[in-house]
N, C-alpha and C positions, 0 to 999 in steps of 0.2 A: 322613797326613791333616792338612791345614793347618786351623787354627782360623778360622772365619768369624764375624766380629763381626755380631751381629744388631742391626739398627737399632732404636733405642728410639723408641717413639711418645710422644705428649704425655702420655698417662696414665702410662706407665712413668716418664717423667722426674719427674712430680709425685710418684709413689709413692717413687722413689729419693731425691728431695730431702727428702721428709718423713721417711724413714728416717734419712737422714744428720743431720737436725736433732735427731731424738729421740735418736740414739746420742751425738751431741755433748753433749746435755743430760745424759744418763745418765753419760757420762764425766766431766763437770764435777761431778756430784753425788758420784761415787765418788772422784775424784782429789783434790778440794779438802780433805776431812777428812784424807786421808793426807798431803798436802803440809803441811797446817797442823800436824799432830802432829810430823812430822819437823823442821819449822822451829822449833816451840815447844820441842822438846827441846834445841836448841842456841842458844836465844835468852836474852837477859837476862830473868829472871822478872818484873821490874818492867814491862818492855815487854809481856810476854804478858798479865799481869793487867790492865794499863791499856787493852789493846786496840790498842796501837801496832803490834804485830806481828799482821798478819792473813794474810800469805802467805809472804813471804821472811824469813829470820832477821834479827833486830835485835840488835846488840851480841853477836856470836858468843861463846859460852862452852860449855865441856864440863863445867861444874860438876855438872850433873845426872848425867851418865854416871860421873864420878869418884865421886860419893857412892853411886850404885847399885852399882858394881863394888867399892866398899869395904865393902859390907854382906854378911855371911856368909849371911844368909837367901836372897839371890838365888842365890849359888853353890850352896848346898845344894838349892834348888828346881830349878836347872838340872840338877844331878846326878840328882836323883830323876826329873825329867821325861824325861831321856835314857834312864834305865833303863826307865821305863814304856813309852816309845815303842819302843825297840829290842826288849826282851823281849816286850812285849805284841803288837807286830806279828808277830814270829816265831811266837808262839802262835796268833794269828789265822790266819796263812797255813797253819800246820801242821794246823789244824782245817778251815778253809774249803775249801782246794783238794782234799783227799781226799774230803770230803763232796760237793762239787760234781761231782767225777769219778764218784763212785758213782751220784749221781742222774742223770748223763748217760748211763750205760750201760744199754742196753735189756735186757741179760740179768741185771740186778740184781733179784733177786726182792724184791717188795714196795716198789719204789722209789716208786710212786704213793702208797702208804700213808705212807711216811716223809716224802715231799714235802708231803703234806697236813698231817701233824703239824707240820712246819716252818712252813708258812704260817699255821696256826692260832696258833702262838706269836707270829707277827709282828703279828697283829691283836689278840690277846687275851693280854695279859701278866698276871703274877700280881699286879702292883701294888707299890707302894713298901714297905709294911709287911711283906707276906709275903716279899718278896725280902730285906729286911733280916734277918728272922728266920731265913731259910735260910742267909744268909751267916754270921750269928752262930752258928747251930748247927754249922756247919762249922769254927768256930774261926778264921775269917778276919778278924774285926773287928780293927781297928788293925794290920792286916798289909798289906804292899804287894800281896800276892796277891789281896786283895779287889778291887783295881782291874783285875786281869788275867784271873782265871779266870772270873768271872760273865759277862764280855763276850768270851768266847773266839771267838765267831763271830756274824756278823749274817746273818739269813736272806736279806735283800735281796742281799747280796754273794754268797751261795751261789747264788742264782738267776742272777745275772749270770755267774758263773763256769761254771755248768752250761750255760747257753746258749752261751757261748764254746766250751766243749769240744764241744758238739753240732754247732756250725757249722764249726769250724776243723779238728777232728780227723776225717779221713775214716774211715768204717767199714771200708773196704777195707784201710787201713793196720793197723788193729787185728786184722782177720782174718788178714792176712799174718803179723803178728808172732805171733799165736796158733798158726798152722800151723808156724812155726819153733820152737815150744816155749817161747815167752815167757810167763811168768806175768803175772797182772794187776798185781801189785806192781812187777815189773820193767818192765812196759810203762808204768806210771804215771811211774816215776822216770827211765827211760831214753829214752822216746819222747814222752810227753805233756808233761811239764814243760819239756824243752828247746824244744818248739814253742809254749809258752804264756808266753813272756817278756812280751808286752804286758799280758796280764791280771794277771800276777803283779806287774808294776810298778804297775799301777793300783790293785790291792788293797792293796799296800804303802803307796801314797800315801794311799788312803782311810783305812785303819786308823791309819797313822802320824799323820796330821793330827788324827784323832779323839782319839788318846791325848795328843797334844801340847796340844790345846785343852781337854781334859777336866778338870773340877774338881769337878763335882757329886758323883760317887761318892766322891772323896776327902773332900769336906765331910761326907758321911754316915758313912763307915766309918773314917776316920782321926781320932785325937785326938792322936797323937804328932807333934809338929811336925817331928821328924827325917825323917818320910816324906812331908811335904807336897810336892806338885808345884809347879812354878813358877807355874802359873795360880792356885793357891790362895793363894800368897804375893802374887801380883799383886792378887788380889781383896781381900786384907787391906789392901793399900796404897791401892787405888783406891776401894773401896766402904766399908770399915770405917774408913778414915783412920788405920790403925795404922802410923804412921811414927815409929819409935823415935828416941831421941836419937842413935843411931849413924848414922841416915840423915839426919835433918834438922839435926843439929848441936846445940849447946848451946841452952838455952831461956832464957838470961839476956841482958839488955841488948839490943843491936842484933840479935843472932841471933834473939831471941824475936820481935822485930818483923818479921823477914824469914822466919820459919818457914813461913808460909802460902805465900809466893811461891816459896820453895825447894821446898816440897812439890809445887807444880804442875809444875815442870820435871822433878822426879823421876818423877812419874807418866808424863809423856810419854816420858822415857828408858826407863822400864820397859816401856812398850808396844812401843817399837821393839825393845828387846832380846828380848822374848818372841816377837815375830813374825818377826824377821829370819831365823832358820834355815829356816822354811817358805818365806819369800819367795825365799831363795837356792836351795832344792832344787827348787821347783816348775817353773821353766823347763826343767830337765833332764828332768823327768818328763812334761812336757806332751805331747811328741810321741807318747807311748804311748797317749794318750787316744783318738785316732782309731781305732786298731786294737783297743784294749782295751774301752773303754766302748761304742763304737758297735756293734762286732761282738757284744759281750755283751748288748746291749739289743735288737738286731734279732731278730725272731722269738721274743722272750721271751714 
């Protein structure tokens, strides 16, 4: 069947033109701050602070990146964030996927009751203080596990995975496997998981990005700077202005006069360094969104 182009009438042309204008405007709003941060991170700090640099780099320099990569807090934050992202995502998948598959099986006794309990926790949480007291009573305060175990699964993601299993895994396939003597556990690992690569990739990206950008739980539960994630280190630099001498250089003479300018490009360089891994990974995961998120959300 050959595609036939439908002729657009006058109203359609006006509507499409309006959409293109709005999309161009949104693209400009989103793209300009990103372009500005990238250019500012490699520009002369004096040009950035004076406003001479507004789009493209001026007096190209890598001084900001050199100072950032020379700071041990950045590397330690990177190490901790990678640990939280990898281990936390594995824990999330290990909890979310089996729970969603159990909720998707019609022969699971009490699945409506457990699903209702899940949904209730999604709308009514215990609150910050009770949650902190619970984590403290478990002995997890000032431990990296305080960032991983309390957030082992998100109910919304369980619902998306459950819907994906219900839509994409045929009931006849499970019945045929059961007739061949396949247990539920073997069916889950040997049949369901290999057919669920899109939703696994989407969940890994959802949870991974969440762990990478998370800092609030670390702010509450961690006091030992050795376990601070990169985002918390970034917050100290951007919000609290904690730029030590090892980052901004000496505070005497001309260096003291340039401290504020150097601090600015350090901030921009840190922003790029903190977001670059997600920007690199996202294009490779994007193709799974159509199969993963869309199928998981339809008929939800």
